[in-house]
C-alpha positions as CSV (number, residue, x, y, z in Angstrom):
1,X,97.6,135.8,34.0
2,X,99.1,135.6,30.6
3,X,101.6,138.4,31.6
4,X,102.7,136.1,34.3
5,X,102.5,133.0,32.5
6,X,104.9,134.6,29.5
7,X,107.6,136.2,32.6
8,X,107.8,132.2,33.8
9,X,108.1,131.6,30.4
10,X,111.3,133.8,29.6
11,X,112.3,132.7,33.3
12,X,112.2,129.5,32.6
13,X,114.4,129.7,29.1
14,X,116.8,132.5,30.9
15,X,117.6,129.5,33.2
16,X,117.8,126.8,30.6
17,X,120.4,129.5,28.2
18,X,122.6,129.6,31.1
19,X,122.6,125.7,32.0
20,X,124.0,125.2,28.4
21,X,126.4,127.9,28.9
22,X,128.1,126.2,32.0
23,X,127.7,122.8,31.1
24,X,126.0,120.0,28.3
25,X,125.1,117.0,27.3
26,X,128.0,115.3,25.9
27,X,126.2,113.6,23.2
28,X,130.2,112.7,21.2
29,X,130.6,110.1,24.0
30,X,127.4,109.2,24.8
31,X,127.4,105.5,25.7
32,X,125.5,102.6,24.1
33,X,125.3,99.3,24.2
34,X,123.7,95.9,23.9
35,X,124.5,92.7,26.4
36,X,123.8,89.2,26.6
37,X,123.2,88.1,30.3
38,X,123.7,84.1,30.7
39,X,121.0,83.0,32.9
40,X,121.0,83.5,36.0
41,X,124.4,84.4,35.7
42,X,126.9,88.0,36.7
43,X,128.2,90.1,34.2
44,X,130.2,93.0,34.2
45,X,130.6,96.2,31.7
46,X,133.3,99.0,31.7
47,X,132.0,102.7,30.8
48,X,135.7,104.0,30.4
49,X,137.0,107.3,29.7
50,X,134.0,109.6,31.2
51,X,135.0,113.5,29.6
52,X,137.3,115.4,31.7
53,X,134.4,117.3,33.8
54,X,132.0,115.1,34.3
55,X,129.8,116.5,37.2
56,X,126.4,114.1,36.5
57,X,125.5,111.6,34.6
58,X,122.1,109.9,33.4
59,X,121.8,106.2,32.7
60,X,119.2,104.1,31.4
61,X,118.9,100.4,31.9
62,X,116.1,98.6,29.4
63,X,115.5,94.4,29.1
64,X,114.3,93.9,25.5
65,X,112.7,91.0,23.8
66,X,113.9,89.1,20.9
67,X,113.5,91.8,18.0
68,X,112.7,94.5,20.2
69,X,114.4,98.0,20.0
70,X,113.9,101.2,22.0
71,X,111.7,103.8,20.7
72,X,114.1,106.4,21.3
73,X,117.3,106.8,22.1
74,X,119.0,108.4,25.7
75,X,120.7,111.0,23.9
76,X,117.2,112.4,22.1
77,X,115.8,112.3,25.4
78,X,118.2,114.2,26.9
79,X,117.6,117.0,24.3
80,X,114.2,118.5,25.3
81,X,115.8,118.2,29.1
82,X,119.1,120.5,28.6
83,X,119.9,121.5,32.4
84,X,120.2,118.3,34.7
85,X,118.5,120.0,37.1
86,X,115.2,118.9,35.1
87,X,116.0,115.6,36.4
88,X,115.9,113.9,39.8
89,X,115.4,110.7,41.2
90,X,111.7,109.6,41.6
91,X,110.2,113.4,39.6
92,X,108.2,113.2,36.9
93,X,110.9,114.8,34.6
94,X,113.4,111.2,35.3
95,X,109.8,109.2,33.9
96,X,110.6,110.5,30.9
97,X,113.5,108.9,30.5
98,X,112.5,105.2,30.7
99,X,112.1,103.2,27.3
100,X,108.6,103.0,26.6
101,X,108.9,99.2,26.0
102,X,110.6,96.8,27.8
103,X,110.4,92.6,27.7
104,X,109.1,90.7,31.2
105,X,112.8,89.6,32.2
106,X,114.6,91.5,34.9
107,X,117.7,91.5,36.5
108,X,119.0,93.1,39.4
109,X,122.1,95.6,39.2
110,X,125.1,97.5,40.8
111,X,128.0,99.9,40.0
112,X,130.8,100.1,40.9
113,X,134.1,103.0,40.8
114,X,136.6,100.1,41.3
115,X,137.7,98.0,39.0
116,X,138.3,95.4,41.7
117,X,135.2,95.4,43.3
118,X,133.6,95.1,40.3
119,X,135.8,92.0,39.8
120,X,134.8,90.8,43.4
121,X,131.0,91.3,42.6
122,X,131.4,89.2,39.2
123,X,132.5,86.0,41.3
124,X,130.6,86.5,44.6
125,X,128.0,89.1,44.4
126,X,129.1,91.2,46.7
127,X,127.5,95.1,46.7
128,X,128.9,95.9,50.2
129,X,131.1,98.5,48.4
130,X,129.3,99.7,45.8
131,X,128.2,103.7,45.0
132,X,125.0,102.4,44.2
133,X,122.7,98.8,44.1
134,X,119.3,98.4,42.4
135,X,118.5,95.1,44.6
136,X,115.3,94.8,43.8
137,X,115.0,92.8,39.9
138,X,113.7,95.6,37.3
139,X,112.7,95.6,33.7
140,X,114.1,99.0,33.1
141,X,115.4,101.8,35.2
142,X,117.1,105.3,34.7
143,X,118.6,107.7,37.0
144,X,120.7,110.4,37.1
145,X,124.2,110.3,39.2
146,X,125.7,113.6,40.7
147,X,129.3,114.0,42.0
148,X,127.6,115.6,45.3
149,X,125.4,112.3,45.6
150,X,127.7,109.1,44.9
151,X,131.2,108.0,44.8
152,X,130.5,106.8,41.7
153,X,131.7,109.7,39.8
154,X,134.9,110.0,42.2
155,X,136.9,108.6,38.6
156,X,136.9,108.6,34.9
157,X,135.2,105.1,34.8
158,X,132.5,103.3,36.0
159,X,131.7,99.9,35.8
160,X,128.1,98.3,36.0
161,X,127.3,94.9,37.0
162,X,124.3,92.6,36.4
163,X,122.7,90.0,37.7
164,X,120.2,87.8,35.6
165,X,116.7,87.3,37.4
166,X,115.7,84.0,34.3
167,X,117.1,81.0,35.7
168,X,116.5,79.7,32.4
169,X,116.5,81.4,29.6
170,X,119.4,84.8,28.5
171,X,118.3,88.1,28.8
172,X,119.7,90.8,26.4
173,X,119.9,94.7,28.3
174,X,120.7,97.7,26.5
175,X,122.6,100.3,28.3
176,X,122.9,103.9,27.8
177,X,124.9,106.4,29.9
178,X,125.2,110.0,28.8
179,X,127.4,112.6,30.9
180,X,126.9,116.0,31.3
181,X,130.0,118.1,31.5
182,X,130.5,121.1,33.4
183,X,132.4,123.4,30.9
184,X,134.8,124.6,33.3
185,X,135.8,122.1,34.7
186,X,136.0,120.0,31.3
187,X,139.4,121.6,30.9
188,X,141.1,120.2,33.4
189,X,142.1,123.0,35.1
190,X,141.7,122.9,38.8
191,X,143.6,124.3,41.6
192,X,146.2,121.7,42.0
193,X,146.8,121.6,37.9
194,X,147.4,125.4,38.0
195,X,149.6,125.4,40.7
196,X,151.5,123.5,38.6
197,X,151.7,126.6,36.2
198,X,152.2,129.3,39.4
199,X,155.3,127.3,40.8
200,X,156.9,126.8,37.6
201,X,156.1,130.5,36.5
202,X,157.1,131.2,40.0
203,X,160.9,129.3,39.1
204,X,161.6,131.5,36.3
205,X,164.7,134.5,36.6
206,X,161.8,137.2,35.6
207,X,159.5,136.1,38.2
208,X,162.0,136.2,40.7
209,X,163.2,140.0,39.8
210,X,159.6,141.1,40.5
211,X,159.4,140.6,44.1
212,X,155.8,139.3,44.9
213,X,155.0,138.0,41.3
214,X,151.3,136.8,41.9
215,X,149.8,139.2,39.2
216,X,152.6,138.7,36.8
217,X,152.1,134.6,37.1
218,X,148.2,134.8,37.4
219,X,148.6,136.6,34.0
220,X,151.1,133.5,32.6
221,X,148.0,131.5,34.3
222,X,145.3,132.5,32.7
223,X,146.4,133.1,28.8
224,X,147.8,129.3,29.5
225,X,144.9,127.8,30.3
226,X,142.9,129.8,28.1
227,X,144.8,128.6,25.2
228,X,145.3,125.0,26.2
229,X,143.2,121.9,28.2
230,X,145.5,120.3,30.9
231,X,145.4,117.4,28.8
232,X,146.8,119.7,26.1
233,X,149.2,121.7,28.3
234,X,150.1,117.8,29.8
235,X,152.1,116.6,26.3
236,X,153.7,119.9,25.4
237,X,157.8,119.0,25.3
238,X,159.6,120.9,27.7
239,X,160.5,122.9,25.0
240,X,157.5,124.0,23.8
241,X,156.2,124.9,27.6
242,X,159.2,127.0,27.4
243,X,158.2,129.0,24.2
244,X,154.9,129.3,25.6
245,X,156.2,130.9,28.7
246,X,158.5,133.1,26.7
247,X,155.4,134.1,24.0
248,X,153.5,135.2,27.2
249,X,156.1,136.4,29.5
250,X,156.7,139.9,27.5
251,X,152.6,140.5,27.4
252,X,152.5,139.8,31.0
253,X,154.9,141.4,32.5
254,X,153.7,145.1,30.7
255,X,150.3,144.2,31.5
256,X,151.0,143.4,35.1
257,X,153.9,146.9,35.4
258,X,156.1,144.3,36.1
259,X,158.8,147.0,34.8
260,X,157.7,149.2,38.6
261,X,157.8,146.2,40.9
262,X,161.2,145.1,39.3
263,X,162.7,148.2,39.6
264,X,161.2,148.5,43.3
265,X,162.7,145.2,44.2
266,X,165.9,145.9,42.8
267,X,166.2,149.2,45.0
268,X,165.0,147.2,47.9
269,X,167.9,144.4,47.8
270,X,170.6,147.3,46.9
271,X,170.0,149.1,50.0
272,X,169.9,146.0,52.0
273,X,173.3,145.2,51.1
274,X,174.3,148.3,51.1
275,X,173.3,148.5,54.7
276,X,175.0,145.2,55.4
277,X,177.9,147.0,53.4
278,X,177.7,143.7,51.2
279,X,179.0,146.1,48.4
280,X,179.8,143.7,45.9
281,X,176.2,142.3,45.6
282,X,174.6,145.9,46.0
283,X,176.9,146.9,42.7
284,X,175.3,144.2,40.6
285,X,171.8,144.9,41.3
286,X,173.0,148.7,41.1
287,X,173.6,147.9,37.3
288,X,170.6,146.2,36.9
289,X,168.7,149.5,38.1
290,X,170.2,152.0,36.1
291,X,169.0,150.1,33.3
292,X,165.4,150.3,34.0
293,X,163.7,153.1,32.1
294,X,162.5,154.2,35.1
295,X,166.2,154.9,36.9
296,X,166.8,158.4,37.8
297,X,169.9,160.5,38.8
298,X,170.1,159.4,42.2
299,X,170.4,156.2,41.3
300,X,173.6,156.4,39.1
301,X,175.0,158.9,41.9
302,X,174.8,155.3,44.0
303,X,176.4,153.1,41.8
304,X,178.4,155.9,41.7
305,X,179.2,156.0,45.4
306,X,179.3,152.1,45.4
307,X,182.1,152.1,43.2
308,X,183.5,155.0,45.1
309,X,183.9,153.4,48.5
310,X,185.1,150.3,46.8
311,X,188.1,151.9,45.7
312,X,187.1,151.6,41.9
313,X,187.4,155.4,41.2
314,X,187.3,155.8,37.4
315,X,184.0,154.0,37.3
316,X,183.0,156.4,40.0
317,X,183.2,159.0,37.8
318,X,182.1,157.7,34.9
319,X,178.6,157.4,36.7
320,X,179.0,160.0,38.2
321,X,179.0,162.2,35.7
322,X,176.6,160.3,33.7
323,X,173.9,160.8,37.0
324,X,174.7,164.3,36.4
325,X,173.8,164.6,33.0
326,X,171.0,163.1,33.7
327,X,169.9,165.2,36.3
328,X,172.1,168.5,36.7
329,X,170.2,170.0,39.3
330,X,170.4,167.3,41.4
331,X,172.6,167.7,43.9
332,X,173.2,164.2,45.3
333,X,174.5,163.7,41.6
334,X,176.8,166.4,41.9
335,X,177.8,165.9,45.5
336,X,178.7,162.4,44.1
337,X,181.3,163.6,41.5
338,X,182.6,165.9,43.5
339,X,183.6,163.0,46.3
340,X,185.0,161.3,42.9
341,X,186.8,163.6,41.7
342,X,188.8,164.1,45.3
343,X,189.4,160.9,46.1
344,X,191.0,160.5,42.3
345,X,193.2,163.4,43.4
346,X,191.7,165.9,40.8
347,X,190.9,168.4,43.8
348,X,190.3,171.4,41.5
349,X,187.8,170.2,39.8
350,X,186.1,168.9,43.5
351,X,186.7,171.9,45.1
352,X,185.0,173.9,41.9
353,X,181.6,171.4,42.4
354,X,182.4,172.0,46.5
355,X,182.2,175.8,46.3
356,X,179.1,176.4,43.8
357,X,177.1,174.5,46.0
358,X,177.8,175.7,49.4
359,X,174.7,178.0,49.9
360,X,172.0,175.0,48.9
361,X,170.4,172.8,50.9
362,X,170.6,169.3,49.3
363,X,167.0,168.4,50.4
364,X,164.2,170.3,52.7
365,X,166.0,170.0,55.9
366,X,169.4,169.1,54.9
367,X,172.5,171.4,54.1
368,X,175.1,171.1,51.3
369,X,178.1,171.3,54.3
370,X,176.1,169.3,56.8
371,X,175.8,166.6,53.7
372,X,179.8,166.6,52.9
373,X,180.3,166.4,56.5
374,X,178.2,163.4,57.1
375,X,179.8,161.9,53.9
376,X,183.5,162.2,55.5
377,X,182.7,160.9,58.0
378,X,181.0,158.0,56.8
379,X,184.4,157.8,54.4
380,X,186.4,157.4,57.0
381,X,184.8,155.2,58.5
382,X,184.8,152.5,55.5
383,X,188.4,153.4,55.9
384,X,188.8,156.5,53.0
385,X,190.4,159.1,54.5
386,X,191.9,162.2,52.6
387,X,193.9,165.0,54.4
388,X,191.8,167.4,51.7
389,X,188.5,166.7,54.4
390,X,189.1,169.5,56.9
391,X,190.6,171.8,54.1
392,X,187.3,171.3,52.2
393,X,185.0,171.8,55.3
394,X,187.8,174.7,56.1
395,X,186.9,176.7,52.7
396,X,182.8,176.3,53.3
397,X,183.0,178.1,56.7
């Protein structure tokens, strides 16, 4: 039996610790105010600027006689109840929130989430649009309001309206409010506010180079939301925000394997431009591709080919030579260099390469000679012809 009691105690303690990690009673912004309500009049009290992330609150109302004071503040009572789920309206737990003393006077009250409705209440007494109304006079009351149970917490301010039930004497009312702040929501980062960061990230030049930049922008978002609350982020100047993105960009680029995505994105778009015969755009991307540490000999050979078909023959030779230098065993690179020499009227240099590899295959199922025939046919289609085409083919027979 003792073991069972100990187990239950430990489980209860663990749950309390978990709750305290997930949120806290914000004693720094607890609200306490004593006010006087004129005999049979109405008064409105604003509780402004509830903390960001307030998901529930506990309030206590106590009517005091002259010289009376409450024996303990509401926040001191809540220290014994760290988890707001330990307080529920009408439960024994809620009774400890009530003041041990109260005067004989009583009042009715209502709570509003709109200043306009609170103003109407003061003028007319209507509680039609109140988010909570206590219409039976009380001399003390304590309740818990939650986001899920009321519209009172739809904004970061609430308004209490009081009406004295005393037709002759003024009344002293002590109002205490303590908010429960969800630790995660207190940062102000919601799906909507996070979207702002994602949209800015996606619009940057680097993100556009990655094709699918979800992982990269997700990393940027995580680092920004860890360092700043949304309120802090919102007050940053444009230059400060730009600096923040720059500082995190290189880290996230590496962390999310950005170079692989950028390389693949460049190659995909290069292939598209090439198929559409947009060779100028393809060359620009080809230059980006060879800047990547992942660039291969065939990437250099492809850039050489693009310069070749646009009749920029010196550049074609330059990049074909770099392709061969990067991998002398790559026969596509060797063949591109041979073609470049051929169109540059360097027949002997071209002939030497054509002859050297005539017994090999370019790939598993494609022979050197067939690849040359395919390339010559493509060059002819693109308006590049040479009287040496047939001569080369005959030489390989």
